[in-house]
N, C-alpha and C positions, 0 to 999 in steps of 0.2 A: 504495499498500499504506501506509494508514494506521498503521501498528504501525514498519512501517521508519524518517519521516513523525517518530513519538513516541519515535520512537529515538534517530534523529539531531537533534532538539531538546533531549531530552536530556543528547546529551553536551554541543552547544554555551552546554546551559548554564553546565557541572562547570564548560567551558574552561573558558569565559570569567571562570567563579568563583576559579578557579587560578588561570586572568593575570593577574584582576584590572580584563579590558581585555573591546570584546567579540572572541569570533571566532567567525566562522564557516567550514565545509567546504561552503558551498555554494555 
């Protein structure tokens, strides 16, 4: 599901910015 992948990519990007470090949910 492309929309689902995009959603997780955006979520990881936002979490990474907020945490100041790389975050991965996968």
